[in-house]
N, C-alpha and C positions, 0 to 999 in steps of 0.2 A: 173551458175557454177555447175558442177556435183559434186557428193560426192567424186569421185576419184580426181578431180582437187582440191577440198577443202582440202582433206587429203594431197595431194602432196604439196600444199602451206604451210600447217601447219608444215609438216616435214621440208621443206626448211627453214621456219622461225625459227624453233627450232634449226636447224643446225647452222644458222647464229648467233643465241643467244649464243649457247654453244661455238662456235668458238670465239666470242667476249669476253666471260667470260674467256676462256683459254688465249687469248692474253693479256687481262688486268691483269690476275693473274701472268703470266710470267713477264710482265712489272713491276708490283709492287715488285715481288720477286727479280728481277734483280736490281731495284733501292735500295731496302733494303740491298742487298748483297754488292753493291758498297759502300754504306754509312757505313755499319758495318765493312767491311773489309778495308775501307779507301784506295781503289785502284783507280788509274787513268786510265780511258779508253782513250788511245791515238788513237785508230783506231775504231771508233764507228761501222763501218760496220762489224767488226769481232764479236762484241757482238750481232748485229742484226742477223748475220748468225747462231750463236750458238742457239739463241732463236728460230730462224726459223726451225732449225733441230728438236728441241724438239716439237714445235707446229705441224709441218707437220707429224712427227712420231706418236704423240698421235692421231691426227685426222685420219691418215691412218689406225691405228689399230682399232679405234672406229668405223669407217665406213666399216670395212672389216669383213664379216662373212663367215668362211669356209663352203663349201657345206657339207651336211650330207654324211657320208660315213662309211665304216666298220672300225673296230678297227685296222686291219692290215694296211690298207692304211693310217690311221692316224699315226700309229707308224712309218711307212716308211717316211711319210712327215715330222714328227717331227725330225727324224734322219737327213734327208737332211737339214732341217732348222737349226738344231743345228750345223752341220758341216759347213754350210754356215756362220753362225754367228761367229764360231770359226776362220774361215779363215779371215773374216772381222776384228776380234779383233786383230789378229796377224799382218796383213798387214796394218791395220788402226792405229796402235800405241797404242791400248788399253793394249795389252800384249807385253812387250819388253824383249828380252833376255838380261841378265846381265853378262853372261859368268862367273859366280862365283866371280864377283868383289864386290858384295854388301852383307850385312848381313840382317837379319830380321829387319823390321822397318815399320813405318807408319807415314804419315804426310798429311797435307791438303794444296794443291797448290791453291793459289788465282789467277787463270787465269781470263780472261775476262768473263763477264756474259754469261751463256750458256755453255761455255767450262769449267768454274769453278763455284763454288768451286769443285776441283777435288781431291778426296781421292787417295793417292798414296801409294801402298803397295809394299815393296821391299822384295825380298827373295834372297838367294844366286844364284838362277837360272834364275829368271825372275822378272820383275817389272810390276805391274798392275796399269795403269793410268785411273781412272774412270771418264773421262770427261763426264758430263751429256749429252751433245749434241751427242757425239759418242755412248754412251751406249744406249740412247733412239733411236737414228737413226738406229743403227745396229740391235737392237732388233726388231724395226718396220719392217725393211727389212726382217729379218728372219721370222717374222709372215706372211708377204706378200708372201714370198717364200713358206711357209707352206701351205697357202691357194691356191697358184698357183699349187703346186705339187698335191694337192688333186684334183683340177679341171682338170689338164692335166699332169698326172704322167709321160707320155712318152715324154714330151716336156721340154727342158732345156733352151729355148730361153730367157725367162725373167730372169731366174736365172743367166745365163751367163752375161746378160746386167747388172744385179745387182752388179756384181763384179767390175764394173766400178766406183762404189761409192768410191773405194779406190784409185782413181786417186790422191788424196792428198798425198799419199805415193809414187806414181810413179814419181811425179814431183821432189821431193828431189833426187831420184835416177838419174833422167835425169840431174838434176842440178849438181850432182857430176861428171857425165860424161862430161858435158859441162865445168865444172870448170877445169877438167884435160886438156881439149882441148884448152880452151881459156883463162884460168887463173881465179883465184878466184874473181878478180875485174870486170869481164865481166858484162856489162849491161844486157845481155841476161840471165845470171845466176841470177842476182838480180831480174829481172822481173819474172823469174820462181818461186822463193820463194815467192815473193810478191803476186802473183796471185793464189797460191796453194789453199787458203781458198775459193776464188771466184770460181775457177774451180770445187773444190770438192763439194761445195754447189750446184752449177748448176747441176752437174752430179747426186748428191743425189736426187734433186727434180725431174729430168727427170726419174731416176730409180724408184722412188716411183710412179710416174705417170704411167710408163710402167707396173709395177707389180700390180697396182691397177686396171687400165682399161684394160690391156692386149690386145692391139690392133693387135693381130696376128691371129684372127679368132677362138679363143677358150676361154673358161673360162666364164667371167662375162656376164650376161644377162640383167643387169640393166643399 
């Protein structure tokens, strides 16, 4: 075995170890949260999805190193990434308009593990719902977009695909249209809502993969 092969195996073993530690840590924290908050998880897959968003987001950021570049390109990439995260936050339900109906306040929402505990801050103009899975996932996507813009500032392919991670918000809109056409009790409407977390998680994973590996002939060399 060559030195390069030995180094590659050592890095792979280290990555597996760290991934395992992350998974175990998230599992222990989720169990502690469920016990302390005394919540009942009626849909275990939703909790799994939430923890998966966090784990994949953390791993994607950890394994991504933006290419060296000049300060101007970094600033432009940061602006694009910030705008991208802002769009995700609005259409992804992290920032919700309240149309002046609420006053200032703060509370902790005990959602399923991964999605909760979620600090909720209300203002007269908007509400901020800091679901851990959304926050970590969207920030990870923003970081991947930052790295992608640095590698290929003239290409928006991956960034556009990344917007699909907000499909979880597109489905409720579609459900509203279907509800008006077929009635609120439609099985199709119910199925749309029921599958929103499944679909959004699938698209999130695909988006992370596209932004990380960038299989469009540019970017990563590893």
